[in-house]
C-alpha positions as CSV (number, residue, x, y, z in Angstrom):
1,M,31.6,114.5,-123.2
2,S,30.8,117.8,-124.5
3,N,32.9,118.8,-127.6
4,D,31.3,122.5,-127.5
5,R,33.5,125.1,-126.3
6,S,31.3,127.7,-124.6
7,E,30.9,125.1,-122.4
8,L,34.5,124.4,-121.1
9,R,35.3,125.5,-117.5
10,W,38.0,128.1,-117.1
11,G,40.8,125.4,-115.9
12,V,39.5,122.9,-118.7
13,E,39.9,125.6,-121.5
14,Q,43.5,126.5,-119.9
15,R,44.8,123.2,-120.3
16,L,43.4,122.8,-123.4
17,E,45.0,125.9,-125.0
18,F,48.1,124.2,-123.5
19,I,48.1,121.4,-125.3
20,E,47.5,123.8,-128.6
21,F,50.2,126.0,-127.5
22,R,52.5,123.0,-127.5
23,L,51.4,121.5,-130.6
24,F,51.7,125.0,-132.4
25,W,55.3,125.7,-131.3
26,E,57.0,122.1,-130.4
27,G,55.2,119.7,-133.0
28,H,54.4,117.4,-130.3
29,V,52.6,116.8,-127.1
30,N,51.5,114.1,-125.0
31,R,50.1,112.8,-121.4
32,S,52.8,113.4,-119.4
33,D,53.3,116.9,-120.4
34,V,49.7,118.0,-119.3
35,M,50.0,115.8,-116.5
36,E,53.3,117.5,-115.1
37,Q,51.6,121.1,-116.1
38,F,49.0,120.7,-114.2
39,G,49.3,118.1,-111.5
40,L,46.6,116.0,-113.2
41,S,46.4,112.5,-112.8
42,V,46.4,110.0,-115.8
43,N,43.2,110.1,-116.7
44,Q,42.5,113.5,-116.3
45,A,45.1,114.3,-118.4
46,S,43.9,111.7,-121.0
47,S,40.5,113.0,-120.8
48,D,41.6,116.5,-121.9
49,L,43.6,114.9,-124.8
50,S,40.6,113.6,-125.9
51,R,38.4,116.3,-125.8
52,Y,40.8,118.6,-127.4
53,I,40.6,115.8,-130.5
54,G,37.0,116.3,-130.5
55,L,37.4,120.1,-130.7
56,A,39.9,119.8,-133.3
57,P,40.3,116.0,-134.7
58,H,42.3,117.5,-137.5
59,N,45.0,119.1,-135.6
60,M,46.9,116.0,-134.0
61,D,47.5,112.4,-134.4
62,Y,48.9,109.9,-132.3
63,D,52.3,108.5,-133.4
64,R,52.7,105.0,-132.4
65,S,56.4,104.8,-132.9
66,L,57.1,108.1,-131.0
67,R,54.7,107.4,-128.1
68,T,52.9,111.3,-128.5
69,Y,50.3,113.0,-130.4
70,V,52.2,115.2,-133.1
71,R,50.7,118.2,-135.1
72,Q,49.1,117.5,-138.4
73,P,49.5,119.3,-142.0
74,G,45.7,121.0,-141.8
75,F,46.1,121.9,-138.5
76,K,44.0,125.0,-137.5
77,P,44.2,126.9,-133.9
78,V,41.1,126.6,-132.3
79,F,41.7,129.1,-129.4
80,D,43.4,132.1,-131.3
81,K,46.1,132.9,-129.0
82,L,48.7,131.9,-130.9
83,D,51.2,134.7,-131.6
84,A,54.7,135.4,-131.7
85,G,53.9,138.2,-128.9
86,R,53.0,135.8,-126.1
87,Y,55.8,133.2,-126.8
88,L,58.2,136.0,-127.0
89,A,56.7,137.2,-123.4
90,Q,57.3,134.0,-121.8
91,L,60.9,133.9,-123.1
92,R,61.4,137.6,-121.6
93,S,59.6,136.4,-118.4
94,V,62.0,133.5,-118.2
95,A,64.9,135.7,-118.7
96,D,63.8,138.4,-116.0
97,G,63.2,135.9,-113.4
98,I,59.4,136.6,-113.3
99,L,58.5,133.2,-114.7
100,D,60.0,130.1,-113.7
101,E,60.7,127.6,-116.1
102,D,58.5,125.0,-114.9
103,D,55.9,127.3,-115.0
104,C,56.7,128.6,-118.6
105,W,54.6,126.6,-121.8
106,I,57.7,126.5,-124.0
107,A,59.2,122.5,-123.5
108,G,62.4,123.4,-125.0
109,L,63.6,126.8,-124.2
110,P,65.7,128.0,-127.4
111,A,68.8,129.8,-126.5
112,Y,68.0,133.5,-125.5
113,D,69.5,136.6,-123.9
114,S,68.2,139.9,-123.0
115,A,69.1,143.3,-121.8
116,P,68.3,143.4,-118.0
117,T,65.3,145.5,-117.1
118,P,65.9,148.1,-114.8
119,A,65.0,147.3,-111.4
120,R,62.9,149.6,-109.6
121,G,60.9,147.9,-107.0
122,V,56.8,148.6,-106.0
123,D,55.9,148.6,-102.5
124,P,52.5,146.1,-103.0
125,Q,50.7,148.2,-100.3
126,T,51.8,151.5,-102.2
127,L,50.2,150.1,-105.5
128,R,47.1,148.7,-103.5
129,S,46.4,152.1,-102.2
130,V,47.0,153.7,-105.6
131,V,44.8,151.4,-107.3
132,D,42.0,151.6,-104.7
133,A,42.0,155.4,-105.5
134,I,41.6,154.9,-108.9
135,R,38.4,152.8,-108.7
136,R,37.1,154.9,-106.1
137,S,37.7,158.1,-107.7
138,E,40.2,159.3,-104.4
139,A,42.6,161.8,-104.0
140,I,46.1,160.4,-102.7
141,E,48.6,162.4,-100.6
142,V,51.9,161.9,-101.6
143,Q,55.6,163.3,-100.4
144,Y,56.9,164.5,-103.7
145,Q,60.4,165.2,-104.2
146,S,61.3,166.8,-108.1
147,L,64.3,165.6,-109.6
148,S,64.8,168.1,-112.1
149,N,64.5,170.7,-109.6
150,P,66.2,169.0,-106.5
151,E,65.6,172.1,-103.9
152,P,64.3,171.7,-101.6
153,R,66.2,168.3,-100.1
154,C,63.0,167.4,-98.2
155,P,59.9,166.0,-100.1
156,T,56.6,167.9,-100.2
157,A,53.1,166.8,-99.2
158,R,50.9,166.9,-102.0
159,W,47.3,166.1,-103.1
160,T,46.9,164.7,-106.5
161,S,44.7,161.8,-108.0
162,S,45.0,159.7,-111.2
163,R,43.1,157.9,-113.3
164,S,45.4,155.0,-114.5
165,V,48.3,153.2,-113.7
166,R,50.9,153.4,-116.9
167,S,53.8,151.1,-118.3
168,T,56.8,152.6,-119.8
169,R,58.3,148.9,-120.4
170,R,61.1,149.7,-117.7
171,S,59.1,150.6,-114.9
172,W,55.5,151.1,-113.6
173,A,54.1,154.8,-113.1
174,S,51.0,155.9,-112.3
175,P,50.1,160.0,-113.9
176,L,49.3,162.4,-111.3
177,R,47.5,165.3,-111.4
178,S,46.2,168.0,-109.1
179,P,42.3,167.7,-107.9
180,K,40.4,170.6,-108.1
181,A,38.6,169.3,-104.6
182,A,42.2,168.6,-103.0
183,C,44.3,171.3,-103.8
184,S,43.8,175.1,-104.3
185,R,46.2,175.4,-107.1
186,S,45.2,174.6,-110.5
187,R,48.8,174.4,-112.0
188,Q,49.6,171.2,-113.3
189,A,53.2,169.7,-112.2
190,R,55.4,168.9,-115.1
191,T,58.5,168.3,-113.4
192,T,59.5,164.7,-112.9
193,G,59.3,163.2,-109.4
194,R,58.7,160.1,-107.3
195,P,55.7,160.2,-105.2
196,C,55.3,158.2,-101.9
197,L,51.8,157.6,-100.8
198,L,50.5,159.2,-97.6
199,R,46.8,158.4,-97.5
200,S,43.9,159.2,-99.8
201,T,40.7,160.8,-99.7
202,N,37.3,161.5,-101.6
203,C,38.1,163.6,-104.6
């Protein structure tokens, strides 16, 4: 069995990261943890634990009385992904209903609470079209309704283009601009609004 991290397949590396995550945050990990998280057989889980010991022999030791592997005082992470942000992001994802508790790597979820995230649904087909337009440097035609100036009440059609999608932590947006090839007006629209995708064309 190779103990060279550079030769690890993605699936194996993910399972070893899980072992390290549990060791660091929970202080222990056992074979059943790996089996339940990834749906592995006894032999596969045992092989992963042995592989991790080969990579980091001083990180854990088997405690026969507890019947589990426990973190050792000289623990040093192998995968460099043990940061507080990742741990708290999992808690937040569980709180928001994005991640099921069964899929969370945290064994014993601590007591937690969070302010609810405002729900602004994103239509997956609209998102796919926006992402495709960004990748292909295309313009998209949208129905636009200004929120700061609600007149006219009927949304107007506009050709716009975007280079990215952006997270405001409350919602996702795609900053829009007027492409020269698709719009004769050079004035940038600065009012906030809710665009709705119609179609796209080369920019």
